[in-house]
N, C-alpha and C positions, 0 to 999 in steps of 0.2 A: 665241482667245481674245486681247481686247485690252484694255488699261486706258483706263478714259473718266475717270477723276479721279485727279490728283496734288495732294495738300496738303502744303505743308511750311511746318515754322516752326522757325527755326535751324538749318536744315540747312545746313552750308557757307556760302556764300554770300551763300546766301535766309534774309533775317530773318522771309520771307512771300510764298509762291507757293501759287498756285490753279489751274490748266489741267483744262482740258475737253477732251478730245484723241476722237478719232476712226477708227472701224477706215480702215487705209491709210498713206498715207504722211506722219509730221511730220517735219520740216527742222528743225533749230535752229542758227542760225551766229551763231560772235561769236569774237573774239578769244582766243587761249588765255589763260586766266587769267580769263577774266571769268562763268566760270559755267555754261557751257553742258553740259559733261559731269556736274555735278553734279547736274543732272536726271534723266541717265540713270540716273545711281548710285543716288540713291536709290529708282530702281525695281528694278534689278538685287539691290539692299539685301533690297528684300521677298522678293524671288524667293530667294536663297541665304543670307539670313541674314547677307552680309560682301561688302565691297566690293572690287572686283577692282582696286583702287587703291591700298588699304593695307590692313594687317593687325589692328590694331584701330580702335576707335570714337571715338577722342581727335579726331583731326582731321576729324570727319563733324560735331562740336558746333561750332557760329559762336563766335568764341571773345570772350569776354566773355559767356556764356551756360552756366548749369550743362545743360542738357540740348537735347536735339532729338526732332522729331515729323515723322516720316513718314506718311504715310495716301494709300495706293492701292487704288483703286477698279477692280477688273477682271471684265469678262464673260468668260463661259465659255457657249457654247453656250446664251446667253439670260438666263444665273442671274446675276444680280451679286452680287460678295462685296467688305467692301469691309476691309480689312487695317491698322489701327496697330501703329505702333510710336514706343516713346518712348526714345531712347535714353539712357544714361547713362554717363560714362566710367569712374567711380568706384564704380557702381553694377550691379546685376543689372539689361537691361533688362527692358521691361515690352510685353506686347504685348496687340492686342483685335479681334477679330471681329464685326463690326458693334459693336454695345456690350458685349459679352460680354470678361472680363477669361480670359486665357487662363492657363495654370499656369507655362508657355513660351513664350517665341518659336518653338519648335519648331512649335510646332503651326499655326502659319501656311502651314508650306511646302506647297507644293501650291496652293495658293490664286493666286499670281500666279509664271506659268514664263515662265522670260527664256531666250535664248542672243544672247550679248553678243560680238563683235568687237572688238576695238581692239589698237593696236600694242602692247599687253605682251603679246599672244598670242603673240609671236614668243619668249617666257620658257618656252613648255609644249615648245618644240625643244630651246633652246640653255637654257636653268635648268637647276634641282638636281631629281634625282627629286621631292622634298615638293612640285613646283606641277604635276607629272604627275600625283602621286598625287591632289591636290585637285581638278583636272578631273575623274576619274572620278568622286570620290565628290561632287563638286557635282550630276551627272547622276544618280545613286542617290538622292541625297536627294531630285530635282525628280521621279524617278518613283513613288517608295517611300518616303515620309517618315518612317517607321517605324525604317526604316535609319540616317535621319541619328541617332534618338536612339541606336541602338548604337554605333554611331562616337564620339559624343559621349561615351559611356559607358566604353569602348575607352580615348579621350584621358586620361581620368580614373585608373583604373587604371594605366594606363601610367606616369601622373605619379608615382602614388605609389610604384610599385613602384619607380622612378626613384629616387626620394628615399632608401627604403630603404637602394639598393643604394649611394647616393653616401654615405649620411648614416652607413649603420651597417657600413661592407665592415669594420674592425675586428674587430665584433663576430660578423659574419658565419661569419668563417674560425674562428674559434672549433670550429665542429662541434658538432654535435650532442651533444659527452659534456659540453659547459658550458652551465650554467643558462642565462647571458644569450642565449648563442648559440645552442639550441634554440630559445629563446621567439622570438628574430628569425628563424630559419631556417623555421620553423611559420608565419609572418607572412607568409614570403619565400612558400611553398607557397599560401595562400590567393592570393596577388594570383595567382600561376602561372596556378591551378586558370580567376580570373575571367578572365585576359589569354588564354588558351588559347580559352573559350567565349566570347568578344566578339570577338577575333581571327580565329575560324573563320568568325565569319558577314561580317567584314567581307570578307574575303580570296573569300568564294565570291561574296557580291553583285559584287563586282570582276571574276572569272573569269567566272559569266553575262552582267554589262553589254558585258564586252570581245570575247565570242561571236556576239551583235548587232551590236556596235559595229563590229568589225575588219573587215567586208566593204564598210558603208556608208563608213569612212575612205579604203577602197582605190581604190572606186570614186568620190570628189569627189578624192581626187588624181590619179586618171587623167583626169578630163575639165578637171582647172584645169592640168595638165604631163602632156600624151598622149605629148610626144618624152620625157620624163624617167624613170628607170628607177621599177622600181615600187618600194608602199612596202609595208611587212612591221610588224606588233607585236605584242610580245609581252608577256605579265607572267611578271617572274622575282620567285619569293617566296622569301624564307629560309626556308621548310620544301616538302617537295615537296608539292605537291598532286596526284599521279596518281589520288588518288584520293579524292574531294570526301567519301565518308561516315563517314572516319573522319581528317579533316582535325584536328578537334580535340584526339583523343588524340595526330596526329603532333605538332601543334605544342607538347603538352606533352611531349611525349617530347623535343625536341629544344633545351624550355627546359631540361630537365634537365641535357641534352649540353651545354648553354653554360653552365650556373651557374656552375662554379668562372671562367670567363672574365670573365663580367658582375660576378661580383662584385668581381676582380682593377681591371677598368675602370671602375665604378660606373654601369654604361650598360644598357639592356635591349637584346639583337643579335636578337633573334628575335622574329618579327611584321611584318604588315601597312605598323607606319610606318618599315621598312625595305626595304618593298619598291617595283620598280621598274616602270614602264611603258617598256619597250624600244622605240623607235621606229627602226626601220630603213628606210634607202633604199637599194637594191639589195642587196649584200652586206653592205653599212656601213652602222655606226651614223647616224644624221640628224645628231646632235647633233656637230660638227666637222667634218662632210665634205660639211653640204649648202651650197651656194652659199647669197647671200643669197636668189636668186630662189627657190629651191627650199626655202628656210625656209620663207616665206612662204605657200608653196602648201600646204604642210603644216600649218602653222597654219590655215590657212584651210581647213583638209581635214574637219583635226576637228571645228571649230564647226561645217561644213556638216552633218557626220555626226550630232554630237549635234543639229541640228536637225530633220535628218531619222526618228532615230528617235523624238523626240518628238512630232513628226506624226503618226507611225506609231501612236501612242499615243492616237490621236483626236481631237486638238486642234492646234493651231498654237499654239505659244509667240511671245511679242512678240517680235520680231527687232530688236537693237539692234547700230546698226554708231556706234562712236565712233570717230570722226576719224580713217578706216582708208583712206578714198578718194584722197586724196594719199599715202598711202604705194605704192599700187598699181600694175600699170602696164596698160594698157587690155584686154588678154584676161582678170585676175582681176577690174577693175572690171565689166567686162560678166557675168562669171559672180553677180556679188554684186547686179546691177541684179537677173536673170531670178529669182533668190530673193525679193526685195525685191517683187520684180512680181505673185508666186504667194504671199506671206506675208499673212496677216489684217490683221498691224501692223505697223509697221517702224518705230522710233527713230533718227533719223540725226542725228549733232550732224558740225558742220565749222567748221571757223576762216575761209574765204571762201567764198563761190559758187562759185570758180573753181575749189575742190575739188570739184564734186561732178558727177558725170559728165552729158553732154548728155541723155541717152536715157533718166535718173530718170523715171517717168510723173510726173502730175499731185500735188501733195503742199500739205499747210499747212505755212506757213514760218513761223518768229519768229524774231526777232533779238533777242542775246541783248547788252545793255551793264551799264556799271558806275558807279557813284556816289558818291564820296566824301564821308561822312557826319560828325558827331562819333565816333559811335561803330565807324569803319573803315568799307571801302570796302564796297560791296552790291553786288548784282547787281539787274538790271531785266530786264523782257522788254516784248516789245512785237511783234504780228501785224503781217506785211509784209501 
């Protein structure tokens, strides 16, 4: 797979940008804050319906404008598809495939597949469990877009259930003998059933993914840091996952067991939103015990495993290396260059040319600069 065209309007620092790309390596060089990462961020947004830099869409829309448009044409095994996204900070985003309006942006998942390496990846090791869950869920959505809808539905039910637990706690405590209490508890029963059904699907998808992903992570890490301790990964759930056939019933039973505690705390304590992807290094957790070099190797291993898994599905994802070479030592640089040489398309950003490894193959190069205008600072691009 490769991206053939990028067309932006009012996306971050770009009032407009039209780029035609080819397979192989493309490099964007520009000082920090000039807008080079915004280009690859737009491609990643179409692929994952989210940014690797911010958690909501408002910063993606250029200041002083109402919305932003991102259009990306991807070619996969000779077939070209163009995805359009209209980003609205205060309303629902709109999506089109070619000229066909889609019911939901989620229908674009799979049109563009990317694997992104960035300095933010250190948070996969050092950060909170939510970031590791998002890592798994992002891969699942890329491979099986339908399951992205399941996860979105789960999140909606979870939000409604938490609102009930928080706002009606005093009523729920009255029990079934009180008319208002019985009504509230009946509503909670409905949310329990939906949460268990959707949650079981999310957990099953994560467990199935990890079965494929774990050996690829171990293999990638051993290649990056052969002298280090071996890595191990484990999925720790809030419910017993030993029998996947009864996972929904198991989750429903656990919700019943924790109900009183949940009512007291005003939040849902059971489900995939509380699960953890445990990353081990030898006999210790990587978080808090890995050195800086080991942390980088682990983060890169997670992305290498993701890339290799998607490649096994039959097509190379677009590989994005966002300002990572300056952070890496010679051995890790070499590993990424080897991957870049084999990938169908690679998009690379760097602050200065000196950050790029000398053994990178020939590449198309662009220089990103800025210009101050009456409407503020905007980005510009030129072919080198």
